[in-house]
C-alpha positions in Angstrom: 0.0 0.0 0.0 1.5 3.4 -1.0 2.2 5.9 1.7 -0.2 8.7 2.4 2.5 11.4 2.0 5.8 11.0 0.1 8.6 13.5 -0.1 11.1 12.6 -2.7 14.4 14.4 -3.2 12.7 17.6 -2.0 14.9 20.7 -2.4 13.8 24.2 -1.3 16.1 27.2 -1.6 16.0 30.9 -0.9 17.7 33.5 -3.1 19.8 36.1 -1.3 22.5 38.6 -2.2 25.1 36.2 -0.9 23.8 33.2 -2.8 21.3 30.3 -2.6 20.3 29.2 0.9 19.7 25.5 0.7 17.2 25.2 3.5 16.0 21.7 2.4 18.6 19.8 0.5 17.3 16.6 -1.0 15.3 14.8 1.7 13.2 11.6 1.3 10.5 10.9 3.8 7.3 8.8 3.8 4.3 8.9 6.2 1.7 6.1 6.1 -2.0 6.2 7.1 -2.4 6.5 10.9 1.3 6.9 11.5 3.0 9.7 13.5 6.5 10.6 12.2 8.6 13.0 14.3 11.0 15.5 12.6 13.6 16.7 15.1 16.7 18.8 15.0 18.2 22.1 16.1 16.8 25.5 15.0 17.9 26.3 11.5 18.0 22.6 10.4 15.2 23.1 7.9 12.3 21.5 9.7 9.8 24.3 9.3 10.7 24.9 5.7 10.0 21.2 5.1 6.6 21.7 6.6 5.9 24.8 4.5 7.1 23.0 1.4 4.7 20.2 2.1 1.8 22.6 2.3 2.9 24.7 -0.7 3.3 27.8 1.4 6.9 28.8 0.6 7.0 32.5 -0.1 9.4 34.6 -2.1 12.3 34.6 -2.3 12.0 30.9 -1.6 11.0 28.2 -4.0 10.9 24.5 -4.4 13.7 23.9 -7.0 13.5 20.1 -7.1 11.7 17.0 -6.0 8.1 16.1 -5.4 5.5 16.1 -2.6 2.9 13.5 -3.3 -0.4 12.8 -1.5 -2.2 9.6 -2.1 -6.0 9.8 -1.5 -8.4 8.1 -4.0 -11.5 10.2 -3.0 -9.6 13.5 -3.2 -8.0 12.5 -6.5 -11.5 11.9 -8.0 -12.8 15.2 -6.7 -9.8 17.1 -8.2 -10.3 15.4 -11.5 -13.9 16.5 -11.6 -12.9 20.1 -10.7 -10.0 20.3 -13.2 -10.4 18.5 -16.5 -7.4 16.4 -17.4 -5.6 17.5 -14.3 -1.9 16.8 -15.1 -1.0 16.8 -11.4 -3.2 13.8 -10.6 -2.0 10.4 -11.5 -4.3 7.6 -10.4 -4.9 8.1 -6.7 -1.8 10.3 -6.3 -1.7 14.1 -6.3 1.5 15.9 -7.0 1.2 18.9 -4.7 4.4 20.6 -6.1 2.7 20.6 -9.6 -0.8 21.5 -8.5 -2.2 25.1 -9.1 -2.8 27.4 -6.1 -6.6 26.9 -6.4 -6.2 23.2 -6.0 -3.9 23.6 -3.1 -6.5 25.8 -1.3 -9.0 23.0 -1.8 -6.6 20.5 -0.2 -5.2 22.7 2.6 -7.4 22.7 5.7 -9.5 19.9 4.5 -7.2 16.9 3.8 -3.9 18.4 5.0 -3.8 20.9 7.9 -0.9 22.6 9.6 -0.4 23.9 13.2 1.9 26.9 12.7 4.8 27.7 15.1 4.1 31.4 15.9 0.5 32.2 17.0 0.7 36.0 16.7 1.9 36.0 13.1 -0.6 33.2 12.1 -3.8 34.7 13.7 -5.5 37.7 12.2 -5.6 40.4 14.9 -8.7 42.1 13.5 -10.9 39.0 13.4 -12.3 37.1 16.4 -10.9 33.7 17.2 -14.3 32.1 16.7 -14.6 33.5 13.2 -11.1 32.3 12.4 -12.0 28.7 13.4 -15.4 29.0 11.7 -13.8 30.1 8.4 -12.2 26.7 7.9 -15.4 24.9 8.8 -17.5 27.2 6.5 -15.0 26.8 3.6 -14.7 23.0 3.6 -17.8 21.6 5.3 -20.7 24.1 5.0 -21.1 25.1 1.4 -17.8 26.7 0.7 -16.5 30.3 0.6 -18.9 33.2 0.9 -19.6 35.2 -2.2 -17.9 38.6 -2.6 -20.6 41.1 -1.6 -20.9 44.2 0.6 -23.0 42.3 3.2 -20.4 39.5 3.5 -17.6 42.0 3.7 -19.4 43.6 6.7 -19.8 40.2 8.2 -16.1 39.5 7.9 -15.3 42.8 9.6 -17.9 42.6 12.3 -18.4 38.9 12.9 -20.5 39.5 16.0 -23.5 40.7 13.9 -23.2 37.6 11.7 -25.7 35.6 13.8 -27.8 34.8 10.8 -24.9 32.6 9.7 -25.6 29.0 10.5 -25.8 28.5 14.3 -24.6 25.0 13.7 -21.2 26.5 12.6 -21.0 28.5 15.8 -21.9 25.6 18.0 -19.3 23.4 16.3 -16.7 26.2 16.7 -17.4 26.4 20.4 -17.1 22.6 20.6 -13.7 22.7 18.9 -12.4 25.4 21.2 -13.6 23.4 24.2 -11.8 20.3 22.8 -8.4 22.1 22.8 -8.8 23.4 26.4 -10.1 27.0 25.9 -12.0 27.8 29.2 -15.5 29.3 28.8 -15.5 28.8 25.0 -19.0 30.2 24.6 -17.9 33.5 26.1 -14.5 33.7 24.5 -15.6 32.8 20.9 -16.1 36.5 20.2 -12.8 37.7 21.6 -9.7 38.7 19.6 -6.3 37.1 19.7 -4.7 39.9 21.7 -7.1 39.1 24.6 -5.6 35.6 24.9 -2.4 34.5 26.6 0.4 33.0 24.5 -0.6 29.5 25.4 -4.3 30.2 24.7 -3.4 31.6 21.2 -1.5 28.4 20.5 -4.6 26.4 21.4 -6.6 28.5 18.9 -4.2 27.6 16.1 -4.6 23.9 17.0 -8.4 24.3 16.9 -8.2 25.8 13.4 -6.0 23.0 12.2 -8.2 20.2 13.7 -11.6 21.8 13.0 -12.1 19.8 9.7 -10.6 16.6 11.0 -7.9 16.3 8.2 -6.3 13.1 7.1 -2.8 14.5 7.6 -1.8 17.0 10.3 1.5 18.8 9.9 2.3 20.0 13.4 5.1 22.6 13.7 5.9 22.8 17.4 2.3 22.3 18.4 2.9 22.2 22.2 5.8 24.5 22.7 3.9 27.4 24.3 1.6 25.1 26.3 1.9 24.0 29.9 2.3 20.3 30.6 -1.4 19.8 31.5 -2.7 21.3 28.3 0.1 19.7 26.4 -1.1 16.3 27.6 -4.7 17.1 26.6 -3.6 18.2 23.1 -1.5 15.1 22.5 -4.4 13.0 23.8 -6.8 14.8 21.4 -4.5 14.2 18.4 -4.2 10.6 19.5 -8.0 10.2 19.7 -8.4 11.7 16.2 -5.8 9.3 14.9 -7.7 6.4 16.4 -11.1 7.6 15.1 -10.1 8.9 11.7 -6.9 7.1 10.9 -5.2 10.6 10.8 -1.5 10.8 10.1 0.8 13.3 11.8 4.1 14.9 10.9 5.3 16.1 14.3 8.0 18.8 14.2 9.3 19.5 17.6 12.3 20.2 19.8 10.8 18.2 22.6 12.3 14.7 22.3 10.1 13.7 25.2 7.0 14.4 23.1 8.6 12.4 20.2 9.3 9.4 22.5 5.7 9.4 23.8 3.7 10.0 20.6 5.7 9.1 17.5 6.1 5.8 15.6 9.1 6.8 13.6 11.7 9.6 13.9 13.6 11.5 11.3 16.6 13.6 12.5 17.3 16.6 10.4 20.5 18.6 10.2 21.5 21.4 7.8 18.8 20.6 5.3 19.3 16.8 5.3 17.9 13.9 7.1 20.9 12.3 8.8 19.1 9.4 10.6 15.7 7.8 10.4 14.1 4.8 12.0 11.6 3.5 14.6 11.4 5.6 17.7 12.6 2.8 19.9 15.7 2.3 17.7 16.6 6.0 17.5 16.4 6.4 21.3 17.9 3.1 22.2 20.5 2.8 19.4 21.4 6.3 18.0 23.7 5.6 15.0 24.6 9.1 13.9 26.9 11.2 16.0 24.5 14.1 15.7 21.5 12.1 17.0 23.6 10.8 20.0 24.9 14.3 20.9 21.3 15.7 20.6 20.1 13.1 23.0 23.0 13.8 25.4 21.8 17.4 25.5 18.6 16.4 27.3 18.3 16.9 31.1 18.0 13.7 33.2 18.0 13.0 36.9 21.4 11.3 36.6 23.0 14.4 35.0 24.3 17.2 37.2 25.2 19.3 34.1 24.1 19.2 30.5 26.5 18.5 27.6 25.8 21.0 24.8 26.9 20.4 21.2 29.8 22.7 20.4 29.4 25.1 17.5 26.4 26.0 15.4 24.5 24.8 12.4 26.7 25.6 9.3 26.0 28.4 6.8 23.4 27.0 4.5 24.9 29.0 1.6 28.4 27.6 1.9 28.1 24.3 3.6 31.2 22.1 4.3 32.0 19.3 1.9 31.3 15.7 3.0 29.3 15.4 6.2 27.8 18.7 7.2 28.1 17.7 10.9 31.8 16.9 10.6 33.1 20.3 11.9 31.2 19.8 15.1 31.5 16.0 15.4 33.8 14.7 18.2 34.5 11.5 16.2 35.1 13.1 12.7 37.9 11.7 10.5 39.4 12.7 7.2 37.0 10.4 5.5 34.0 12.5 6.8 35.2 15.7 5.1 35.0 14.8 1.4 32.8 13.0 -1.1 29.2 11.9 -0.8 28.3 10.4 2.5 26.2 7.2 2.1 23.3 5.9 4.2 24.2 2.8 6.2 21.6 0.4 7.6 21.6 -0.4 11.3 19.6 -2.7 13.6 18.1 -6.0 12.6 17.1 -7.3 9.2 13.5 -6.4 9.7 14.2 -2.9 11.0 14.4 0.1 8.6 17.0 2.2 10.4 19.3 4.3 8.2 22.0 6.7 9.2 24.0 9.1 6.9 27.4 8.4 8.4 30.5 6.5 7.2 31.0 5.0 10.7 29.3 1.8 11.7 29.8 2.8 15.3 31.6 5.2 17.5 32.9 5.2 21.1 30.4 7.1 23.2 32.7 6.9 26.3 34.8 9.7 24.6 31.9 12.1 24.8 30.3 14.0 27.7 33.0 13.7 30.3 31.6 16.3 32.7 34.6 18.1 34.2 32.4 20.9 35.5 29.9 18.8 37.4 29.7 21.4 40.1 28.5 24.1 37.7 25.5 24.8 39.9 27.5 25.3 43.0 27.4 29.0 43.5 26.9 31.3 46.5 23.5 32.6 47.2 23.5 36.1 48.6 21.1 38.5 50.3 17.6 39.2 48.9 17.7 41.2 45.7 14.0 41.3 44.7 11.2 41.3 47.2 7.6 41.0 46.0 4.9 41.7 48.6 1.1 41.5 47.8 1.5 42.1 44.1 -1.8 42.5 42.3 -2.8 43.4 38.8 -6.5 43.8 37.9 -8.0 44.6 34.5 -11.4 46.3 34.2 -13.7 44.9 31.6 -15.6 48.1 31.3 -13.2 50.6 29.8 -15.2 53.7 30.2 -18.5 55.5 30.8 -20.1 54.2 27.5 -19.3 50.6 28.4 -21.0 51.1 31.8 -24.1 52.8 30.2 -24.4 49.9 27.7 -24.3 47.4 30.6 -20.8 46.0 30.2 -19.5 43.7 32.9 -17.9 45.9 35.5 -16.1 43.1 37.3 -12.3 43.1 37.2 -10.2 40.3 35.8 -7.8 39.4 38.6 -4.7 38.4 36.5 -2.4 38.6 39.5 -4.0 38.5 43.0 -1.7 38.8 45.9 1.7 37.3 45.0 4.6 37.2 47.4 8.1 35.9 46.7 11.8 36.8 47.1 14.8 36.3 44.8 18.2 36.3 46.3 21.4 37.4 44.6 22.8 34.6 42.4 19.6 32.7 42.6 17.3 31.4 39.9 13.7 31.2 40.8 11.3 29.3 38.5 7.7 30.7 38.1 5.5 27.9 36.7 1.8 27.3 36.1 -0.8 26.7 33.5 -1.4 29.0 30.5 -3.4 32.0 31.6 -2.6 31.8 35.3 -0.8 35.1 35.3 2.9 34.3 35.0 3.7 36.8 32.2 1.6 39.5 33.8 3.5 39.0 37.1 6.8 39.4 35.2 5.6 42.6 33.5 4.2 44.0 36.7 7.5 43.3 38.5 9.4 45.5 36.0 6.5 48.0 36.0 6.1 47.6 32.3 2.4 47.4 33.3 1.4 49.4 36.4 0.6 47.1 39.4 -2.8 47.6 40.9 -1.4 47.1 44.4 1.6 45.7 46.2 5.3 46.5 46.6 8.2 45.6 44.4 11.6 46.2 46.1 14.8 45.9 44.0 18.2 46.2 45.7 16.5 48.1 48.6 14.6 50.5 46.3 10.8 50.4 46.2 10.0 50.6 42.5 6.4 51.7 43.2 7.7 55.0 44.5 9.9 55.9 41.5 8.8 58.3 38.8 9.3 57.7 35.1 12.9 58.8 34.7 14.1 57.1 37.8 12.3 53.9 36.8 13.9 54.0 33.3 17.3 54.4 34.9 16.7 51.4 37.2 15.8 49.3 34.1 19.5 49.1 33.2 19.6 46.4 36.0 16.1 44.9 35.3 15.4 43.3 32.0 12.9 40.9 30.5 13.0 38.3 27.7 9.6 38.4 26.2 7.6 35.4 25.2 6.8 36.2 21.6 9.8 37.5 19.5 7.8 38.7 16.5 5.3 40.7 18.5 8.1 42.2 20.6 10.5 43.3 17.8 9.8 46.4 15.7 9.6 45.2 12.1 10.6 48.7 10.9 14.0 48.5 12.6 17.0 46.4 11.7 18.3 43.9 14.2 21.3 46.2 14.8 19.1 49.2 15.4 17.0 47.2 17.9 20.0 46.1 19.9 21.6 49.6 19.8 18.5 51.5 21.0 18.6 50.5 24.7 22.4 51.0 24.7 21.9 54.6 23.4 19.1 55.3 25.8 21.1 54.2 28.9 24.4 55.5 27.6 26.0 52.0 27.6 28.3 50.1 27.5 30.4 51.5 30.4 34.2 51.3 30.7 35.9 49.0 33.2 38.5 51.0 35.1 40.6 47.9 35.6 41.2 47.4 31.9 44.3 49.0 30.3 44.3 50.5 26.8 46.9 50.4 24.1 47.3 51.2 20.4 48.8 48.9 17.8 50.2 51.3 15.1 51.3 50.7 11.5 52.9 53.6 9.6 54.0 54.2 6.0 55.5 57.2 4.3 56.6 58.8 7.5 59.0 57.9 10.3 57.4 56.1 13.3 58.7 58.5 15.8 56.9 61.4 14.0 53.5 59.7 14.7 51.8 60.2 18.1 48.8 58.0 19.0 46.8 58.6 22.2 44.2 56.1 23.2 41.4 57.1 25.6 41.2 54.8 28.7 37.5 54.1 28.1 37.7 52.4 24.6 37.1 49.0 26.2 33.4 50.1 26.5 33.2 49.8 22.7 35.9 47.3 21.5 36.0 45.0 24.6 39.2 43.6 26.0 41.3 40.5 26.1 43.5 39.6 29.1 42.7 42.9 30.7 43.8 45.1 27.7 41.7 46.9 25.1 43.6 47.5 21.8 42.9 50.0 19.0 44.5 49.2 15.7 45.6 52.4 13.9 47.1 52.6 10.4 48.7 56.0 9.3 49.8 56.4 5.7 51.4 59.5 4.2 51.6 59.9 0.4 51.8 63.0 -1.8 51.3 65.4 1.1 48.1 63.6 2.2 47.5 61.7 5.4 45.3 58.6 5.6 44.3 57.6 9.1 42.6 54.2 9.3 41.1 52.6 12.5 39.9 49.1 12.4 37.5 49.4 15.3 34.3 51.5 15.4 35.8 54.3 17.5 35.9 58.1 17.6 39.1 59.6 16.1 40.7 63.0 16.0 43.8 63.8 14.0 46.1 66.8 13.6 48.8 67.3 11.0 51.8 69.6 11.4 53.6 70.7 8.3 56.9 72.3 7.5 57.1 75.7 5.8 57.3 73.8 2.5 54.0 72.1 3.2 55.5 68.7 3.9 54.0 66.5 6.6 56.2 66.8 9.7 54.1 65.2 12.5 50.8 63.4 12.8 48.9 63.2 16.1 45.9 60.8 16.4 43.6 60.5 19.4 41.3 57.5 19.6 38.3 57.6 22.0 34.9 55.9 22.4 33.5 59.0 20.6 30.6 59.2 23.0 30.6 63.0 23.5 27.5 65.1 24.4 27.5 66.3 20.8 27.4 62.7 19.5 24.7 61.7 21.9 22.5 64.6 20.6 23.3 63.6 17.0 22.4 60.0 17.9 19.2 61.0 19.5 18.2 62.9 16.4 19.2 59.9 14.3 16.9 57.6 16.3 14.0 60.0 16.1 14.4 60.1 12.3 14.7 56.4 12.1 11.4 55.9 14.0 9.7 58.2 11.5 11.3 56.7 8.4 9.8 53.9 6.4 13.3 52.5 5.6 16.0 51.9 8.2 18.1 55.0 8.6 21.3 53.0 8.1 20.2 52.2 4.5 19.3 55.8 3.5 22.0 57.6 1.5 22.5 61.3 1.8 24.9 63.8 0.2 27.5 65.1 2.6 27.5 68.8 3.2 31.2 68.8 2.3 30.5 67.7 -1.2 30.1 64.5 -3.3 32.1 61.4 -3.0 35.0 60.6 -5.2 35.0 56.8 -5.3 35.9 55.2 -2.0 38.1 58.0 -0.8 37.6 61.5 0.5 40.2 64.2 1.3 39.5 67.0 3.7 41.8 69.7 5.0 45.0 67.9 4.3 43.9 64.5 5.7 42.5 61.7 3.6 40.4 59.0 5.1 38.8 56.0 3.4 35.2 54.8 3.4 33.5 57.8 4.9 31.6 61.0 4.1 33.2 64.4 4.8 32.4 66.8 7.6 32.2 70.6 7.3 35.5 72.4 7.2 37.5 75.0 5.4 38.7 73.9 1.9 42.3 73.1 1.4 44.0 76.1 -0.3 45.2 75.5 -3.8 48.8 76.3 -5.0 51.7 76.8 -2.7 51.4 76.5 1.1 51.9 79.8 3.0 55.4 80.1 4.4 55.3 81.2 8.0 58.5 82.6 9.6 57.8 81.0 12.9 56.7 77.4 13.3 54.5 78.2 16.3 52.3 80.6 14.3 51.2 77.8 12.1 47.9 76.0 13.0 47.8 72.2 12.5 45.3 70.6 10.1 42.4 69.1 12.0 40.0 66.2 11.1 37.4 64.4 13.2 36.8 60.8 12.3 34.7 58.1 13.9 34.0 54.4 13.8 36.3 52.5 11.5 37.6 55.6 9.7 34.4 57.4 9.2 33.5 61.0 10.2 31.2 61.1 13.2 28.1 62.1 11.2 28.6 59.4 8.6 29.2 56.8 11.3 25.8 57.6 12.9 24.1 57.2 9.5 25.9 54.0 8.6 24.8 52.4 11.9 25.0 48.6 12.0 25.7 48.2 8.3 29.3 49.3 8.9 32.1 46.9 8.5 35.4 47.4 10.4 38.5 48.1 8.3 41.3 45.6 8.1 44.8 46.9 8.8 48.1 45.8 7.3 50.4 45.1 10.3 53.9 45.6 9.2 56.9 43.8 10.8 58.2 45.7 13.7 55.1 47.7 14.4 54.6 47.0 18.0 51.9 48.2 20.5 52.2 51.8 21.8 51.1 52.3 25.3 48.3 54.9 25.7 
């Protein structure tokens, strides 16, 4: 009997400026009716892209460049043949989803093949109630199909609460589905919007949408990641019941190997776009035959382990992957044979067991791995109380204003946090656990005063945060930070990653210098004697460049040619340079001062830059402006006797043409002055370049030793 789903040599790539990202690189995988197959691996291995490729949901700049995704279903094949005359993508009972048109894929998706997406906030429509989003799938596939385009139906889509003439049967079934996935009071919450649900509740809504039409194949991309263990068990039991009743198959994509061990029949281990090991779940857990699978299992916490054993390194660059085995650079057992040629699949286990591993080794010595030298990693001193929470409460009023009260809205408060007390000592880790919706995240936000507590005290390092005003509270947040639950709803999509990270550093005037760190300059010169170049390094540059062995080093390159001076600094630092000349105009001495560049003037300029960036549609670092000093000339710019590469000019008097003035007294002559910043860029240009800057490389000549600051 043919498998329900078959992926054959599937290849999905994304076009970038650097080249083709091979997210899925020739995988073969089969799922039979009623079977649950687990797809596991680190983040970046290609698991989610495999799921999206299966569903035909890969967006630009990605595309399926090779292979097939075939679904075998006799009834569905007959329906598609009736809808599409001489459908080329249907062969007997098999449908080639990679060749099917989008309209046919819409007919299949949600009905025969459904997907639980990984991120609830980007998958749910924030302007439509959760009940309407569940009902949409039911209406489309089970209750007469899609609504016709009309003004009335458009209003119904926008204001689903008035759509009560829509079949009550759909509403009742929607409430039933929401109840099945553990939504409390589904009859009341069916008309609420996604932002009114906690993160775990939103995940349940996604699961309800996927399971509403009882599909034959469920692609579950991290379906229980945001759920507490109680609801996780309920969801897994629900999926198991549907499998028993409907013969449903499941492709379970997860990081939770415990879920895989409990629910899956077979496991496929994915790494860098390839399946490196596949077999029955008992074989994979009991006899891991690929080094990656073994090290992945060794990363799991157990009662016997005092300290976890992480896998060194990261998933390789999917544009320029290593030859041979992609895991070889991280593999503790790698040999020269692993780093070249095509790696074959070897069979493991008994003759009746289909257990394959993409590794040249039949076995490897596991005693060589995981020798825990740091078993006492958790032994650390616990100090005095740092955070003290006393009677913390956070209530939300359901009636927002006078109009709500006039219209009879419920005036009872939602008690999200109701009298919480705990203490966190210095050096201590406190776990706050509970079911979804119990108030954990609200307690965290109230602790930091990101949402104002209704009552209670929060004392941090002896300071009562409830008594601080806005500016004092902002200053305290340098020492109080939060990692939010949902990355995409927490990050500003209009800012680059660099701008996002740089913003709090700019607001709090960070990083700060360490007074115990020494500073030095490593200087390379050409076209001038070394003793005629003075380099001074500010003692606070370690706040920008960091330090090694207690020393922060600035790399400075000074080149003199044809009367021009080129000062190049590898690090992103502020630079000032002066040039002294002879009466004949020749360069006599060059003085360079390197500093963090964080003057009040630069802070003001940075603040203006951030305000412009917030108003701009494009990131400020990508907008190009003409310098006030004039246009560029290639990759170089000369200003006032000093040349410096890679930056825009700053205002200054033009260099006089013709002969240099001859002063009778050297002391009467003013030195040339140039202000540079960040890797050889003038300060204003450095602020505009932002995170897109790349530090300059410096030629270090023999004999050019470090110069103490």
